[in-house]
TORKOL-4160 file (C-alpha; in steps of 0.2 Angstrom, whole numbers, padded with zeros to 4 digits, m for minus):
494
<pt num="1" X="1583" Y="0780" Z="0760"/>
<pt num="2" X="1596" Y="0771" Z="0750"/>
<pt num="3" X="1596" Y="0785" Z="0736"/>
<pt num="4" X="1601" Y="0798" Z="0749"/>
<pt num="5" X="1586" Y="0809" Z="0748"/>
<pt num="6" X="1580" Y="0816" Z="0764"/>
<pt num="7" X="1563" Y="0810" Z="0771"/>
<pt num="8" X="1553" Y="0817" Z="0785"/>
<pt num="9" X="1556" Y="0805" Z="0800"/>
<pt num="10" X="1542" Y="0792" Z="0803"/>
<pt num="11" X="1547" Y="0794" Z="0821"/>
<pt num="12" X="1558" Y="0805" Z="0832"/>
<pt num="13" X="1570" Y="0794" Z="0843"/>
<pt num="14" X="1578" Y="0809" Z="0851"/>
<pt num="15" X="1571" Y="0805" Z="0868"/>
<pt num="16" X="1576" Y="0787" Z="0867"/>
<pt num="17" X="1594" Y="0791" Z="0861"/>
<pt num="18" X="1596" Y="0804" Z="0875"/>
<pt num="19" X="1591" Y="0791" Z="0887"/>
<pt num="20" X="1601" Y="0776" Z="0881"/>
<pt num="21" X="1617" Y="0785" Z="0876"/>
<pt num="22" X="1623" Y="0789" Z="0893"/>
<pt num="23" X="1618" Y="0771" Z="0899"/>
<pt num="24" X="1628" Y="0763" Z="0884"/>
<pt num="25" X="1643" Y="0774" Z="0888"/>
<pt num="26" X="1643" Y="0769" Z="0907"/>
<pt num="27" X="1641" Y="0751" Z="0901"/>
<pt num="28" X="1655" Y="0752" Z="0890"/>
<pt num="29" X="1667" Y="0755" Z="0904"/>
<pt num="30" X="1665" Y="0737" Z="0909"/>
<pt num="31" X="1657" Y="0728" Z="0894"/>
<pt num="32" X="1661" Y="0736" Z="0877"/>
<pt num="33" X="1652" Y="0723" Z="0866"/>
<pt num="34" X="1636" Y="0724" Z="0876"/>
<pt num="35" X="1636" Y="0743" Z="0874"/>
<pt num="36" X="1639" Y="0742" Z="0856"/>
<pt num="37" X="1625" Y="0729" Z="0854"/>
<pt num="38" X="1613" Y="0740" Z="0863"/>
<pt num="39" X="1616" Y="0755" Z="0852"/>
<pt num="40" X="1616" Y="0744" Z="0837"/>
<pt num="41" X="1598" Y="0739" Z="0840"/>
<pt num="42" X="1592" Y="0757" Z="0843"/>
<pt num="43" X="1602" Y="0762" Z="0827"/>
<pt num="44" X="1592" Y="0750" Z="0817"/>
<pt num="45" X="1576" Y="0757" Z="0822"/>
<pt num="46" X="1582" Y="0775" Z="0819"/>
<pt num="47" X="1588" Y="0770" Z="0802"/>
<pt num="48" X="1572" Y="0762" Z="0797"/>
<pt num="49" X="1562" Y="0777" Z="0803"/>
<pt num="50" X="1574" Y="0789" Z="0793"/>
<pt num="51" X="1578" Y="0799" Z="0808"/>
<pt num="52" X="1594" Y="0806" Z="0802"/>
<pt num="53" X="1599" Y="0816" Z="0817"/>
<pt num="54" X="1597" Y="0801" Z="0829"/>
<pt num="55" X="1606" Y="0789" Z="0817"/>
<pt num="56" X="1621" Y="0801" Z="0815"/>
<pt num="57" X="1622" Y="0802" Z="0834"/>
<pt num="58" X="1622" Y="0784" Z="0836"/>
<pt num="59" X="1635" Y="0780" Z="0823"/>
<pt num="60" X="1646" Y="0793" Z="0831"/>
<pt num="61" X="1643" Y="0786" Z="0848"/>
<pt num="62" X="1647" Y="0768" Z="0843"/>
<pt num="63" X="1664" Y="0772" Z="0835"/>
<pt num="64" X="1668" Y="0784" Z="0849"/>
<pt num="65" X="1666" Y="0771" Z="0862"/>
<pt num="66" X="1677" Y="0759" Z="0852"/>
<pt num="67" X="1690" Y="0772" Z="0850"/>
<pt num="68" X="1690" Y="0777" Z="0869"/>
<pt num="69" X="1691" Y="0758" Z="0873"/>
<pt num="70" X="1707" Y="0756" Z="0862"/>
<pt num="71" X="1699" Y="0742" Z="0852"/>
<pt num="72" X="1706" Y="0748" Z="0835"/>
<pt num="73" X="1702" Y="0732" Z="0826"/>
<pt num="74" X="1684" Y="0732" Z="0831"/>
<pt num="75" X="1683" Y="0750" Z="0827"/>
<pt num="76" X="1688" Y="0747" Z="0809"/>
<pt num="77" X="1676" Y="0732" Z="0808"/>
<pt num="78" X="1661" Y="0743" Z="0814"/>
<pt num="79" X="1665" Y="0757" Z="0802"/>
<pt num="80" X="1664" Y="0745" Z="0788"/>
<pt num="81" X="1649" Y="0736" Z="0795"/>
<pt num="82" X="1639" Y="0752" Z="0799"/>
<pt num="83" X="1642" Y="0760" Z="0782"/>
<pt num="84" X="1635" Y="0744" Z="0773"/>
<pt num="85" X="1619" Y="0743" Z="0783"/>
<pt num="86" X="1604" Y="0742" Z="0772"/>
<pt num="87" X="1596" Y="0759" Z="0768"/>
<pt num="88" X="1610" Y="0768" Z="0778"/>
<pt num="89" X="1607" Y="0787" Z="0777"/>
<pt num="90" X="1621" Y="0795" Z="0767"/>
<pt num="91" X="1622" Y="0810" Z="0778"/>
<pt num="92" X="1624" Y="0799" Z="0793"/>
<pt num="93" X="1638" Y="0789" Z="0785"/>
<pt num="94" X="1647" Y="0806" Z="0780"/>
<pt num="95" X="1646" Y="0811" Z="0798"/>
<pt num="96" X="1653" Y="0795" Z="0804"/>
<pt num="97" X="1667" Y="0796" Z="0792"/>
<pt num="98" X="1671" Y="0814" Z="0797"/>
<pt num="99" X="1672" Y="0809" Z="0815"/>
<pt num="100" X="1683" Y="0793" Z="0812"/>
<pt num="101" X="1695" Y="0804" Z="0802"/>
<pt num="102" X="1698" Y="0814" Z="0818"/>
<pt num="103" X="1704" Y="0798" Z="0826"/>
<pt num="104" X="1718" Y="0796" Z="0814"/>
<pt num="105" X="1730" Y="0807" Z="0824"/>
<pt num="106" X="1725" Y="0798" Z="0840"/>
<pt num="107" X="1731" Y="0781" Z="0834"/>
<pt num="108" X="1745" Y="0774" Z="0845"/>
<pt num="109" X="1756" Y="0769" Z="0831"/>
<pt num="110" X="1758" Y="0770" Z="0812"/>
<pt num="111" X="1751" Y="0753" Z="0809"/>
<pt num="112" X="1735" Y="0757" Z="0817"/>
<pt num="113" X="1734" Y="0774" Z="0808"/>
<pt num="114" X="1737" Y="0765" Z="0791"/>
<pt num="115" X="1724" Y="0752" Z="0795"/>
<pt num="116" X="1711" Y="0765" Z="0799"/>
<pt num="117" X="1715" Y="0776" Z="0784"/>
<pt num="118" X="1713" Y="0761" Z="0773"/>
<pt num="119" X="1697" Y="0757" Z="0781"/>
<pt num="120" X="1690" Y="0774" Z="0778"/>
<pt num="121" X="1697" Y="0774" Z="0760"/>
<pt num="122" X="1687" Y="0757" Z="0757"/>
<pt num="123" X="1671" Y="0765" Z="0765"/>
<pt num="124" X="1672" Y="0781" Z="0754"/>
<pt num="125" X="1678" Y="0772" Z="0738"/>
<pt num="126" X="1666" Y="0776" Z="0723"/>
<pt num="127" X="1654" Y="0787" Z="0734"/>
<pt num="128" X="1651" Y="0804" Z="0728"/>
<pt num="129" X="1644" Y="0810" Z="0745"/>
<pt num="130" X="1660" Y="0807" Z="0754"/>
<pt num="131" X="1672" Y="0811" Z="0740"/>
<pt num="132" X="1679" Y="0826" Z="0749"/>
<pt num="133" X="1683" Y="0815" Z="0765"/>
<pt num="134" X="1691" Y="0802" Z="0754"/>
<pt num="135" X="1702" Y="0816" Z="0746"/>
<pt num="136" X="1707" Y="0822" Z="0763"/>
<pt num="137" X="1711" Y="0804" Z="0770"/>
<pt num="138" X="1721" Y="0800" Z="0754"/>
<pt num="139" X="1731" Y="0816" Z="0757"/>
<pt num="140" X="1735" Y="0811" Z="0775"/>
<pt num="141" X="1741" Y="0794" Z="0768"/>
<pt num="142" X="1752" Y="0802" Z="0755"/>
<pt num="143" X="1760" Y="0814" Z="0768"/>
<pt num="144" X="1764" Y="0798" Z="0779"/>
<pt num="145" X="1772" Y="0790" Z="0764"/>
<pt num="146" X="1782" Y="0805" Z="0761"/>
<pt num="147" X="1788" Y="0806" Z="0779"/>
<pt num="148" X="1793" Y="0788" Z="0778"/>
<pt num="149" X="1804" Y="0793" Z="0762"/>
<pt num="150" X="1793" Y="0783" Z="0749"/>
<pt num="151" X="1791" Y="0798" Z="0737"/>
<pt num="152" X="1785" Y="0787" Z="0723"/>
<pt num="153" X="1771" Y="0780" Z="0733"/>
<pt num="154" X="1766" Y="0797" Z="0740"/>
<pt num="155" X="1765" Y="0804" Z="0722"/>
<pt num="156" X="1756" Y="0789" Z="0715"/>
<pt num="157" X="1743" Y="0789" Z="0730"/>
<pt num="158" X="1739" Y="0808" Z="0729"/>
<pt num="159" X="1739" Y="0809" Z="0710"/>
<pt num="160" X="1726" Y="0796" Z="0708"/>
<pt num="161" X="1713" Y="0809" Z="0714"/>
<pt num="162" X="1704" Y="0819" Z="0701"/>
<pt num="163" X="1699" Y="0833" Z="0713"/>
<pt num="164" X="1695" Y="0844" Z="0698"/>
<pt num="165" X="1679" Y="0834" Z="0696"/>
<pt num="166" X="1673" Y="0836" Z="0714"/>
<pt num="167" X="1658" Y="0847" Z="0715"/>
<pt num="168" X="1657" Y="0848" Z="0734"/>
<pt num="169" X="1675" Y="0853" Z="0737"/>
<pt num="170" X="1679" Y="0871" Z="0739"/>
<pt num="171" X="1689" Y="0879" Z="0724"/>
<pt num="172" X="1703" Y="0884" Z="0736"/>
<pt num="173" X="1705" Y="0866" Z="0743"/>
<pt num="174" X="1705" Y="0859" Z="0725"/>
<pt num="175" X="1719" Y="0871" Z="0720"/>
<pt num="176" X="1729" Y="0866" Z="0736"/>
<pt num="177" X="1727" Y="0848" Z="0731"/>
<pt num="178" X="1733" Y="0850" Z="0713"/>
<pt num="179" X="1748" Y="0861" Z="0719"/>
<pt num="180" X="1753" Y="0847" Z="0731"/>
<pt num="181" X="1751" Y="0834" Z="0717"/>
<pt num="182" X="1762" Y="0845" Z="0706"/>
<pt num="183" X="1775" Y="0847" Z="0720"/>
<pt num="184" X="1776" Y="0829" Z="0723"/>
<pt num="185" X="1779" Y="0826" Z="0704"/>
<pt num="186" X="1793" Y="0839" Z="0703"/>
<pt num="187" X="1801" Y="0831" Z="0718"/>
<pt num="188" X="1800" Y="0814" Z="0710"/>
<pt num="189" X="1807" Y="0820" Z="0694"/>
<pt num="190" X="1791" Y="0817" Z="0684"/>
<pt num="191" X="1791" Y="0833" Z="0674"/>
<pt num="192" X="1779" Y="0827" Z="0661"/>
<pt num="193" X="1766" Y="0823" Z="0674"/>
<pt num="194" X="1769" Y="0839" Z="0683"/>
<pt num="195" X="1765" Y="0849" Z="0668"/>
<pt num="196" X="1749" Y="0840" Z="0664"/>
<pt num="197" X="1743" Y="0842" Z="0682"/>
<pt num="198" X="1747" Y="0860" Z="0682"/>
<pt num="199" X="1736" Y="0864" Z="0667"/>
<pt num="200" X="1721" Y="0859" Z="0678"/>
<pt num="201" X="1722" Y="0875" Z="0687"/>
<pt num="202" X="1714" Y="0890" Z="0678"/>
<pt num="203" X="1725" Y="0906" Z="0680"/>
<pt num="204" X="1709" Y="0916" Z="0680"/>
<pt num="205" X="1707" Y="0911" Z="0698"/>
<pt num="206" X="1722" Y="0921" Z="0702"/>
<pt num="207" X="1717" Y="0936" Z="0693"/>
<pt num="208" X="1720" Y="0952" Z="0703"/>
<pt num="209" X="1703" Y="0958" Z="0709"/>
<pt num="210" X="1699" Y="0977" Z="0709"/>
<pt num="211" X="1698" Y="0985" Z="0726"/>
<pt num="212" X="1680" Y="0987" Z="0732"/>
<pt num="213" X="1673" Y="1000" Z="0744"/>
<pt num="214" X="1667" Y="0994" Z="0761"/>
<pt num="215" X="1649" Y="0997" Z="0755"/>
<pt num="216" X="1652" Y="0985" Z="0740"/>
<pt num="217" X="1660" Y="0972" Z="0752"/>
<pt num="218" X="1645" Y="0973" Z="0764"/>
<pt num="219" X="1632" Y="0971" Z="0749"/>
<pt num="220" X="1642" Y="0955" Z="0743"/>
<pt num="221" X="1642" Y="0948" Z="0760"/>
<pt num="222" X="1623" Y="0950" Z="0762"/>
<pt num="223" X="1620" Y="0942" Z="0745"/>
<pt num="224" X="1631" Y="0927" Z="0750"/>
<pt num="225" X="1621" Y="0925" Z="0766"/>
<pt num="226" X="1605" Y="0925" Z="0756"/>
<pt num="227" X="1611" Y="0912" Z="0744"/>
<pt num="228" X="1617" Y="0901" Z="0758"/>
<pt num="229" X="1600" Y="0902" Z="0766"/>
<pt num="230" X="1591" Y="0897" Z="0750"/>
<pt num="231" X="1604" Y="0883" Z="0746"/>
<pt num="232" X="1597" Y="0865" Z="0746"/>
<pt num="233" X="1606" Y="0851" Z="0756"/>
<pt num="234" X="1613" Y="0843" Z="0740"/>
<pt num="235" X="1621" Y="0859" Z="0734"/>
<pt num="236" X="1639" Y="0864" Z="0738"/>
<pt num="237" X="1641" Y="0878" Z="0751"/>
<pt num="238" X="1643" Y="0896" Z="0744"/>
<pt num="239" X="1661" Y="0900" Z="0745"/>
<pt num="240" X="1667" Y="0916" Z="0753"/>
<pt num="241" X="1679" Y="0926" Z="0743"/>
<pt num="242" X="1696" Y="0924" Z="0751"/>
<pt num="243" X="1714" Y="0930" Z="0747"/>
<pt num="244" X="1723" Y="0918" Z="0735"/>
<pt num="245" X="1739" Y="0927" Z="0735"/>
<pt num="246" X="1748" Y="0912" Z="0743"/>
<pt num="247" X="1741" Y="0900" Z="0731"/>
<pt num="248" X="1746" Y="0911" Z="0716"/>
<pt num="249" X="1764" Y="0913" Z="0722"/>
<pt num="250" X="1765" Y="0895" Z="0725"/>
<pt num="251" X="1758" Y="0891" Z="0708"/>
<pt num="252" X="1769" Y="0902" Z="0698"/>
<pt num="253" X="1784" Y="0896" Z="0708"/>
<pt num="254" X="1781" Y="0879" Z="0701"/>
<pt num="255" X="1778" Y="0885" Z="0684"/>
<pt num="256" X="1795" Y="0894" Z="0684"/>
<pt num="257" X="1803" Y="0878" Z="0690"/>
<pt num="258" X="1795" Y="0868" Z="0676"/>
<pt num="259" X="1799" Y="0881" Z="0663"/>
<pt num="260" X="1817" Y="0883" Z="0669"/>
<pt num="261" X="1819" Y="0864" Z="0667"/>
<pt num="262" X="1815" Y="0865" Z="0649"/>
<pt num="263" X="1825" Y="0881" Z="0646"/>
<pt num="264" X="1809" Y="0890" Z="0641"/>
<pt num="265" X="1815" Y="0907" Z="0645"/>
<pt num="266" X="1801" Y="0917" Z="0638"/>
<pt num="267" X="1789" Y="0907" Z="0648"/>
<pt num="268" X="1799" Y="0910" Z="0664"/>
<pt num="269" X="1798" Y="0929" Z="0660"/>
<pt num="270" X="1779" Y="0929" Z="0658"/>
<pt num="271" X="1777" Y="0919" Z="0675"/>
<pt num="272" X="1788" Y="0932" Z="0684"/>
<pt num="273" X="1778" Y="0946" Z="0676"/>
<pt num="274" X="1762" Y="0938" Z="0684"/>
<pt num="275" X="1771" Y="0937" Z="0701"/>
<pt num="276" X="1775" Y="0955" Z="0698"/>
<pt num="277" X="1757" Y="0959" Z="0697"/>
<pt num="278" X="1754" Y="0954" Z="0715"/>
<pt num="279" X="1750" Y="0967" Z="0728"/>
<pt num="280" X="1761" Y="0958" Z="0742"/>
<pt num="281" X="1776" Y="0959" Z="0730"/>
<pt num="282" X="1773" Y="0977" Z="0724"/>
<pt num="283" X="1772" Y="0982" Z="0743"/>
<pt num="284" X="1789" Y="0974" Z="0747"/>
<pt num="285" X="1804" Y="0983" Z="0739"/>
<pt num="286" X="1816" Y="0969" Z="0741"/>
<pt num="287" X="1804" Y="0956" Z="0732"/>
<pt num="288" X="1800" Y="0969" Z="0719"/>
<pt num="289" X="1818" Y="0972" Z="0714"/>
<pt num="290" X="1822" Y="0953" Z="0714"/>
<pt num="291" X="1807" Y="0950" Z="0702"/>
<pt num="292" X="1810" Y="0965" Z="0691"/>
<pt num="293" X="1828" Y="0958" Z="0689"/>
<pt num="294" X="1822" Y="0941" Z="0684"/>
<pt num="295" X="1809" Y="0948" Z="0672"/>
<pt num="296" X="1824" Y="0957" Z="0663"/>
<pt num="297" X="1836" Y="0943" Z="0664"/>
<pt num="298" X="1824" Y="0930" Z="0656"/>
<pt num="299" X="1817" Y="0942" Z="0642"/>
<pt num="300" X="1835" Y="0945" Z="0637"/>
<pt num="301" X="1839" Y="0926" Z="0637"/>
<pt num="302" X="1824" Y="0922" Z="0626"/>
<pt num="303" X="1827" Y="0918" Z="0608"/>
<pt num="304" X="1822" Y="0933" Z="0597"/>
<pt num="305" X="1806" Y="0933" Z="0588"/>
<pt num="306" X="1791" Y="0944" Z="0586"/>
<pt num="307" X="1783" Y="0940" Z="0603"/>
<pt num="308" X="1800" Y="0942" Z="0612"/>
<pt num="309" X="1804" Y="0958" Z="0603"/>
<pt num="310" X="1787" Y="0966" Z="0608"/>
<pt num="311" X="1788" Y="0960" Z="0626"/>
<pt num="312" X="1806" Y="0967" Z="0627"/>
<pt num="313" X="1801" Y="0984" Z="0622"/>
<pt num="314" X="1785" Y="0984" Z="0634"/>
<pt num="315" X="1796" Y="0979" Z="0648"/>
<pt num="316" X="1808" Y="0993" Z="0644"/>
<pt num="317" X="1794" Y="1005" Z="0646"/>
<pt num="318" X="1791" Y="1000" Z="0664"/>
<pt num="319" X="1794" Y="1015" Z="0675"/>
<pt num="320" X="1798" Y="1003" Z="0689"/>
<pt num="321" X="1815" Y="0998" Z="0681"/>
<pt num="322" X="1823" Y="1013" Z="0689"/>
<pt num="323" X="1824" Y="1002" Z="0705"/>
<pt num="324" X="1836" Y="0991" Z="0695"/>
<pt num="325" X="1847" Y="1003" Z="0686"/>
<pt num="326" X="1860" Y="0991" Z="0680"/>
<pt num="327" X="1848" Y="0979" Z="0673"/>
<pt num="328" X="1839" Y="0993" Z="0665"/>
<pt num="329" X="1854" Y="0999" Z="0656"/>
<pt num="330" X="1858" Y="0982" Z="0649"/>
<pt num="331" X="1840" Y="0980" Z="0643"/>
<pt num="332" X="1841" Y="0997" Z="0635"/>
<pt num="333" X="1856" Y="0991" Z="0625"/>
<pt num="334" X="1845" Y="0977" Z="0617"/>
<pt num="335" X="1832" Y="0990" Z="0611"/>
<pt num="336" X="1844" Y="1001" Z="0602"/>
<pt num="337" X="1850" Y="0995" Z="0584"/>
<pt num="338" X="1869" Y="0997" Z="0589"/>
<pt num="339" X="1883" Y="0985" Z="0591"/>
<pt num="340" X="1886" Y="0978" Z="0608"/>
<pt num="341" X="1904" Y="0971" Z="0610"/>
<pt num="342" X="1904" Y="0956" Z="0621"/>
<pt num="343" X="1920" Y="0959" Z="0630"/>
<pt num="344" X="1914" Y="0977" Z="0635"/>
<pt num="345" X="1897" Y="0970" Z="0640"/>
<pt num="346" X="1905" Y="0956" Z="0650"/>
<pt num="347" X="1917" Y="0968" Z="0659"/>
<pt num="348" X="1903" Y="0981" Z="0663"/>
<pt num="349" X="1889" Y="0969" Z="0668"/>
<pt num="350" X="1898" Y="0952" Z="0671"/>
<pt num="351" X="1902" Y="0955" Z="0690"/>
<pt num="352" X="1885" Y="0961" Z="0694"/>
<pt num="353" X="1876" Y="0947" Z="0684"/>
<pt num="354" X="1887" Y="0933" Z="0690"/>
<pt num="355" X="1883" Y="0938" Z="0708"/>
<pt num="356" X="1865" Y="0932" Z="0706"/>
<pt num="357" X="1858" Y="0915" Z="0706"/>
<pt num="358" X="1853" Y="0916" Z="0688"/>
<pt num="359" X="1870" Y="0918" Z="0680"/>
<pt num="360" X="1887" Y="0911" Z="0684"/>
<pt num="361" X="1903" Y="0913" Z="0673"/>
<pt num="362" X="1909" Y="0896" Z="0680"/>
<pt num="363" X="1900" Y="0879" Z="0685"/>
<pt num="364" X="1888" Y="0882" Z="0700"/>
<pt num="365" X="1884" Y="0867" Z="0711"/>
<pt num="366" X="1868" Y="0875" Z="0717"/>
<pt num="367" X="1861" Y="0878" Z="0700"/>
<pt num="368" X="1871" Y="0868" Z="0686"/>
<pt num="369" X="1861" Y="0878" Z="0673"/>
<pt num="370" X="1868" Y="0895" Z="0679"/>
<pt num="371" X="1883" Y="0894" Z="0668"/>
<pt num="372" X="1873" Y="0888" Z="0653"/>
<pt num="373" X="1862" Y="0904" Z="0655"/>
<pt num="374" X="1878" Y="0915" Z="0655"/>
<pt num="375" X="1883" Y="0907" Z="0639"/>
<pt num="376" X="1866" Y="0910" Z="0632"/>
<pt num="377" X="1867" Y="0928" Z="0636"/>
<pt num="378" X="1883" Y="0929" Z="0626"/>
<pt num="379" X="1874" Y="0921" Z="0612"/>
<pt num="380" X="1860" Y="0933" Z="0613"/>
<pt num="381" X="1872" Y="0948" Z="0612"/>
<pt num="382" X="1881" Y="0941" Z="0597"/>
<pt num="383" X="1864" Y="0937" Z="0588"/>
<pt num="384" X="1859" Y="0955" Z="0592"/>
<pt num="385" X="1875" Y="0961" Z="0584"/>
<pt num="386" X="1872" Y="0950" Z="0568"/>
<pt num="387" X="1854" Y="0958" Z="0566"/>
<pt num="388" X="1861" Y="0975" Z="0568"/>
<pt num="389" X="1875" Y="0972" Z="0555"/>
<pt num="390" X="1862" Y="0964" Z="0543"/>
<pt num="391" X="1852" Y="0980" Z="0545"/>
<pt num="392" X="1866" Y="0992" Z="0540"/>
<pt num="393" X="1876" Y="0981" Z="0527"/>
<pt num="394" X="1871" Y="0973" Z="0511"/>
<pt num="395" X="1889" Y="0965" Z="0509"/>
<pt num="396" X="1903" Y="0964" Z="0521"/>
<pt num="397" X="1920" Y="0955" Z="0521"/>
<pt num="398" X="1921" Y="0940" Z="0532"/>
<pt num="399" X="1937" Y="0947" Z="0541"/>
<pt num="400" X="1928" Y="0964" Z="0545"/>
<pt num="401" X="1912" Y="0954" Z="0551"/>
<pt num="402" X="1923" Y="0943" Z="0563"/>
<pt num="403" X="1931" Y="0959" Z="0569"/>
<pt num="404" X="1914" Y="0967" Z="0573"/>
<pt num="405" X="1907" Y="0951" Z="0582"/>
<pt num="406" X="1923" Y="0948" Z="0591"/>
<pt num="407" X="1923" Y="0930" Z="0585"/>
<pt num="408" X="1933" Y="0918" Z="0574"/>
<pt num="409" X="1927" Y="0914" Z="0556"/>
<pt num="410" X="1920" Y="0897" Z="0562"/>
<pt num="411" X="1909" Y="0904" Z="0576"/>
<pt num="412" X="1904" Y="0918" Z="0564"/>
<pt num="413" X="1898" Y="0906" Z="0551"/>
<pt num="414" X="1889" Y="0896" Z="0565"/>
<pt num="415" X="1879" Y="0911" Z="0571"/>
<pt num="416" X="1874" Y="0917" Z="0554"/>
<pt num="417" X="1869" Y="0899" Z="0549"/>
<pt num="418" X="1858" Y="0898" Z="0565"/>
<pt num="419" X="1850" Y="0915" Z="0562"/>
<pt num="420" X="1846" Y="0910" Z="0544"/>
<pt num="421" X="1839" Y="0894" Z="0549"/>
<pt num="422" X="1828" Y="0903" Z="0561"/>
<pt num="423" X="1823" Y="0915" Z="0547"/>
<pt num="424" X="1828" Y="0930" Z="0558"/>
<pt num="425" X="1840" Y="0937" Z="0545"/>
<pt num="426" X="1844" Y="0933" Z="0526"/>
<pt num="427" X="1862" Y="0930" Z="0522"/>
<pt num="428" X="1873" Y="0921" Z="0510"/>
<pt num="429" X="1891" Y="0917" Z="0513"/>
<pt num="430" X="1903" Y="0917" Z="0498"/>
<pt num="431" X="1918" Y="0907" Z="0505"/>
<pt num="432" X="1930" Y="0909" Z="0490"/>
<pt num="433" X="1928" Y="0928" Z="0490"/>
<pt num="434" X="1926" Y="0928" Z="0510"/>
<pt num="435" X="1911" Y="0939" Z="0508"/>
<pt num="436" X="1894" Y="0939" Z="0517"/>
<pt num="437" X="1879" Y="0946" Z="0508"/>
<pt num="438" X="1864" Y="0951" Z="0518"/>
<pt num="439" X="1854" Y="0958" Z="0502"/>
<pt num="440" X="1840" Y="0947" Z="0498"/>
<pt num="441" X="1839" Y="0941" Z="0480"/>
<pt num="442" X="1823" Y="0946" Z="0473"/>
<pt num="443" X="1814" Y="0935" Z="0460"/>
<pt num="444" X="1807" Y="0942" Z="0443"/>
<pt num="445" X="1790" Y="0945" Z="0450"/>
<pt num="446" X="1796" Y="0956" Z="0464"/>
<pt num="447" X="1807" Y="0966" Z="0452"/>
<pt num="448" X="1792" Y="0968" Z="0439"/>
<pt num="449" X="1780" Y="0973" Z="0453"/>
<pt num="450" X="1792" Y="0986" Z="0460"/>
<pt num="451" X="1795" Y="0993" Z="0442"/>
<pt num="452" X="1776" Y="0993" Z="0438"/>
<pt num="453" X="1773" Y="1003" Z="0454"/>
<pt num="454" X="1787" Y="1015" Z="0450"/>
<pt num="455" X="1780" Y="1018" Z="0433"/>
<pt num="456" X="1763" Y="1021" Z="0440"/>
<pt num="457" X="1769" Y="1034" Z="0452"/>
<pt num="458" X="1779" Y="1042" Z="0438"/>
<pt num="459" X="1764" Y="1043" Z="0426"/>
<pt num="460" X="1753" Y="1050" Z="0440"/>
<pt num="461" X="1766" Y="1064" Z="0443"/>
<pt num="462" X="1766" Y="1068" Z="0424"/>
<pt num="463" X="1747" Y="1068" Z="0423"/>
<pt num="464" X="1746" Y="1080" Z="0438"/>
<pt num="465" X="1760" Y="1092" Z="0430"/>
<pt num="466" X="1750" Y="1091" Z="0413"/>
<pt num="467" X="1734" Y="1096" Z="0423"/>
<pt num="468" X="1743" Y="1111" Z="0432"/>
<pt num="469" X="1750" Y="1117" Z="0415"/>
<pt num="470" X="1733" Y="1117" Z="0407"/>
<pt num="471" X="1725" Y="1126" Z="0422"/>
<pt num="472" X="1738" Y="1140" Z="0420"/>
<pt num="473" X="1735" Y="1142" Z="0402"/>
<pt num="474" X="1716" Y="1143" Z="0404"/>
<pt num="475" X="1718" Y="1156" Z="0418"/>
<pt num="476" X="1730" Y="1166" Z="0407"/>
<pt num="477" X="1717" Y="1166" Z="0393"/>
<pt num="478" X="1702" Y="1172" Z="0404"/>
<pt num="479" X="1712" Y="1186" Z="0413"/>
<pt num="480" X="1706" Y="1204" Z="0408"/>
<pt num="481" X="1717" Y="1216" Z="0398"/>
<pt num="482" X="1729" Y="1226" Z="0409"/>
<pt num="483" X="1730" Y="1211" Z="0421"/>
<pt num="484" X="1742" Y="1197" Z="0422"/>
<pt num="485" X="1739" Y="1180" Z="0429"/>
<pt num="486" X="1751" Y="1176" Z="0443"/>
<pt num="487" X="1749" Y="1159" Z="0452"/>
<pt num="488" X="1731" Y="1157" Z="0446"/>
<pt num="489" X="1726" Y="1175" Z="0452"/>
<pt num="490" X="1723" Y="1190" Z="0442"/>
<pt num="491" X="1735" Y="1205" Z="0447"/>
<pt num="492" X="1734" Y="1222" Z="0440"/>
<pt num="493" X="1748" Y="1227" Z="0428"/>
<pt num="494" X="1758" Y="1243" Z="0431"/>
């Protein structure tokens, strides 16, 4: 019995329980200790006989009588005592804990609530068969601490749970627990812990499922019911497929918050693209436009590299961009190798962009980083212009370069230095001559390799010409008299 295995009851106490339960409940109205003692004697007999159903009924009856009597200290004492009985059936303990959890909301004050919660946490500590109940009780305790304003305690209490290891907990409930843990860490300001916890959630769980026909859904339901019938008692219940859109949106909202905090614009863009791939967002025009705008904003803010460039062009091909024409025009400018003068860009797009919560041309109290993002957009425009100039020029005067970039000489040197450090462009600045060279100096091996390749191509052409000349001479020799050879063909002479 102690190992939790189910045995066939040695004796069925159903009749005895049916008889004594009403008597005990009636006796409890006048003498609660006597009623508890009477049920405890019968509980010992049912427990020793492995009668799970009767034992469960008696445990629930005992704690219910104590709850109705209002004797909360004795209730806590009995819950602890009954769970520690020798050979106590695990399923009966689980049932008792579940019923005791329903009493938490009925407690007259917070002190009694906390005492009952701590009692249940003590009973469930280290026991796998009540790990789900322990998690739920802990969540209630965390919510109470949060309501009291003790955010640190709420986060510490909830984050001690390793729900991803709970085999008997449904996947949706696991995800909800982890999302709540991440939310508390973000509120607390523990960004590192929030990032670690969020990685426990697999994004495959949120993958968009293809639509199925009613026949396929009916077949899946039949298969699920069949598996549920054949499931053993120690196996977790077969989960029914459900809609996880709310969890997906909540997860990516948290990921966007984390990425924004670290200014990882490319990650923010990727997360918004996942939000975009949600049926509820696609069917809502207002949400769709808002997400499309942010996808474009954050891909433009991302530092240039191969991944960013590839994603930029793929986003530009999205036909849904017609719903956000202003953002689509700005995005198009970044895909064309032409100069963008920042004063013109600021004049054309500034009022529209600064009206959003993403950008602001001045300090914004609601989002202090909004102004920073506006400056970052200016940096991306200037860096785009430097890359364009490096594509068309090999050498350029510093005065002309500063004119094209609408910058002074110091800022121009800074941007070129940053791009050279990032290995985006190759450049050398000759300060005495005030000249910037974008032509990469080749070493001797590269020059020799290019010369060797050119010579090989030249010799190949000479060999082909020689072959064609020889062919013409041979065709001329074999042509009959009276005919002349034109282009390798014999033609009659007139």
